[in-house]
N, C-alpha and C positions, 0 to 999 in steps of 0.2 A: 341819446343821453338826456336826462332831465336837466333843465337849466340850472337848478339849484346845486347840482353836483359839481364839485371841483375836480382837480386832477387826482389820479391814482399813482402812488409811488410804488414801483415794482422793485423789490429787493431780491437779488438773485437774477437780475434781468438778462445777463449774458449766459446763464445756464439754460438747460433744456426747458424746464418748467416755467421759469421766469420769462424766457423768450416767448414761449407759447402764450402765456397770460398777457404779455405786453401786446402781442400781435392781435389776439382775440379782442382786447379792449380797443386798440386802434381801429380795427375793422368796424367796431360799433360806434365810433365817433368820440371815444373818450380821450381826454388829454392825459398822456402818460409821461411820468417822470421815471426814467430808468437810472437806478442807482448803480454806478459803475466805478471800478477802480482806475481803469485805463480807457479814456475816451477814444483812443486811436486803435484799440484792438478791433479785429475784423467784425466780431459780433456786436460790439458797441456801435461801430460805424453803420452796420446793417440796420440796427434799431433806429439810429438817427435818420437814416435814409427812409425808413418806414414811417417816420413821423413822430418818434418819441423825442422828448427833451432829455438830454443826458445830464445827470447830476453826479458830479465826481465826489467820491467819498470812500470811506472804509468803515467796516463794522467795528473796528477797534477805536475809531475816532468819533466820539459822541457829538462833538461840535458839527461834524459833517452830516451826521444823521439828523441833528436838530434842524439844520438849514434845509435839508432835503424834505423834512416833514412839514415845514412851515407852509400853512395854507392848503394842505392836501385834504381831500375828502376821504380817501381810502388808502389802504396799504395792502399790497400782496406780498406775503412773506414766505420765501422759500430759502431754507438754509441747508448747506451740504456739510456732511461729516467727512467727505473724502479729502485725503491729503495724498496727492499723486493718484495712484491706482488702489491704494489701501485705505482702510479705515483705522485710524489710530485713536487710542483713548484720549490723547491730548486734543485731537480735533473734535472728538465728541464733546469734551468738556467746553471747548471754545464755542461750539454750536449752541450749547445750552446757555452759555453766558451771553452770546449775541442775541439769542431769542428773548431773553429776559430784558436786555437793554432796549431792544426795539420796542417791546411791549410797554415798558416804562415810559419811554419817550413818546410813543404814540398816544398813550393815555394822557400825558401832560399836554400834548399838542391838540387834544380834543378830536382825534380821528374818529370819524363817524362809522367806519366799517373796516375791520381788519380781517382779511382772508388769509388764513395760515394753512400752508400745505404740509401736512404731517405724514403719517404712514398708517396704513391699515394694520390693525393688530397691536398697536402700541399699548393698549390697555388690557392685554390678555395675559400678562404675567410671564412673558417669554424669557426674561433674564438676559436679553440682548441689550447691551449698554446703549447702543445708539437708538434703539426703540425707546428705552427709558428716558433718554434725554428729550426726545420729542414729546413724550407724555408729560414730562415736567414743564415743558414750554406751554403745552396746551393748558395744563392746570394753572399755570401762572397767569396766562391771559384771562382765564375765567375769574381768578381771584381779584384781578384789577377792575373787573366790571366793564372791560372794553367791549364795545359792540363787535361781535366776531362771527365768522363762519370758519369751521375747521373742515378741510378736505383731507380725506385719508385714502390716497391712491394705493393700488396694489403694484405688482411687478410690471415693469414697462415693456410693451411690445418692442419699443425702439431698441432695447438691448439685443434683439436678434440681428441688428445691423452692426453691433459693436461688441460688447463683452461676451455675449452668448451666440455669436454668429456661427451657424453650422459650417462644417467642412465638407468638401467634396472628396469622396474616396472612390475613384473609378466611376461606376454608375450609381453610387449611393450618395445620398445627402445624410450626413451623420450629425445629429444634434446631441451634444454632450452637456448634461445638466446634473447637478448633485441631488437629483430627485428620482424616486422610483418611477418607472415608465408610465404607470397607470394612475399616479397621484394627480388629482385635479389641481390646476394652477390658475389663479385669477390673474387677468391681464388687463392693462389699460394703455391706450396710446397717449403719449405725452401731449399731443395736440389737444386731446379731449380734456386733460387736466386744465389747460389754459381756457378752454371753452367754458368749463364749469366755474372757473374763477370769475370770468366775465359775466356769466349768467347770475352768479351770486351778487355781484355789484349792481347789475341791472334790476334785480328783483329782491331788494332787501327785505320786503315784507315776508317773503317766503323763506329767505335763507339766514337772516340774522338769528343767532343763537343755535344754529344747527351744526351737527357734526355728521358728515356725510362720507361713507365709504364709496370709493369710486372704482368700478370695473366695467369693462366693455365685453369681456368674454371669459369663459372658464373652460380650459382645455387641459388634457393630460399632455406630458411630453410626447407621447406617441401621436396624439392628434395635432400638436404643434408641428412636429416633423412632417406629418402628412400635408398640412396646409402649406408649409414652406416648400416642400418638394414638388407640389403641384405646379409651381411656377417654372420648373426647369425639366420636368419629365424624368426626374431621378427617383430612385427607390428610397423611401424614408427609412432611416435607422436611428435608434436612440442608444446612447451609452450613459450609464449612471456613473458619475464621477464619485469616488469614495470621499466621504466627508473628511477623512484624515488627510487626503491629498489636498483638499481645499484649505484645511486648517494650516497647512504649511505655507500657504500663500497669504491667507487673511483670516484671522480668528473670528472677527465679527461676521464676515460673510459665511463662514462655516457654521457659526451658531444659527444664522438666519435659515440656511437650507436644512439644517438638522431640525429646526422648528417647523419649517414647511412640511417636512416628511412625516412628522407626527401630528401636525395640525393642518389637514388639507384645506383647500380653498375656503375662505370665509363666506359666510352667508350674506352676500350682497345681492339686492334685488335689481338685477340688470334691466329688467323690463320697466321698473319704476324710473330708473335713471334715464332710460331711453325716452320715456314720456317727457322728462324735463329737457332733454337734449336729443332730439330725434336723429341727429347726425352721429351719435355715439358709435364708434367703430368696433366691429369684431376684428379678430386677427386677419381674416381674409380681406376685409375692407381695408385694413391698414396696409397689407401687402400691396393691394392695388393702388391705394392713394399715394404711397411713397415710392411706387415702382420698384419694390424690393427685388433684388436679385442676389443670387449666391455669389 
């Protein structure tokens, strides 16, 4: 770390992306302030043990944000629209409000570098409300004249260990996604989002003012199932979940997969990204690195 750089405040530190960014920064010798609501939660305790300084606050409490921002060099901002396992429009509205508040306070605090993790495709006119909220936050950051980098990750490989985990059906590994089996799907490991955040802070001359789509692999559901099945010697199978079935569970997620089906994987230059971050993982790399098992 350069001597003139101060701490980085990580907002969303106990989430997957924030945790990955905090750890990537700590590994590079940065001083990290982790913005947390509950300092005794297991994830907060793990961050403290890794070397982060916990700063207790809430995105609804501007005073706590001001205190957390005091004297920082940079901010990593990751906001979630999830309320439980669903995406509600109330949570989407709250996310946009929180994003604007953090941007306002960061500008007033003289933050030298804001790295905002958005979503790939937010500017493509999808009509998905939570995509629009992230685009509005991006636009607001730009109008304030804040020194920024916007990262736009694609779908997470890590979801194959949680939300999209395949099932075993006899000798078959069955991957159920609301996508046509041959539709290309761009993927990124959450670990690598954290790495790119840290790289952006380390190399401001290269990254300030940039908006960067992030992907480590582009595979169809058939290829994803093949990659995951290779770990267990099972026969890969794919099932396409009907969008209407998904809509009964979550309207926003249904809209997203309907969009994916009509707008296949975005044109992201993975080779160029790997030149910036040589450790950028393919899905097969992620399976090995995380010791993924069915």
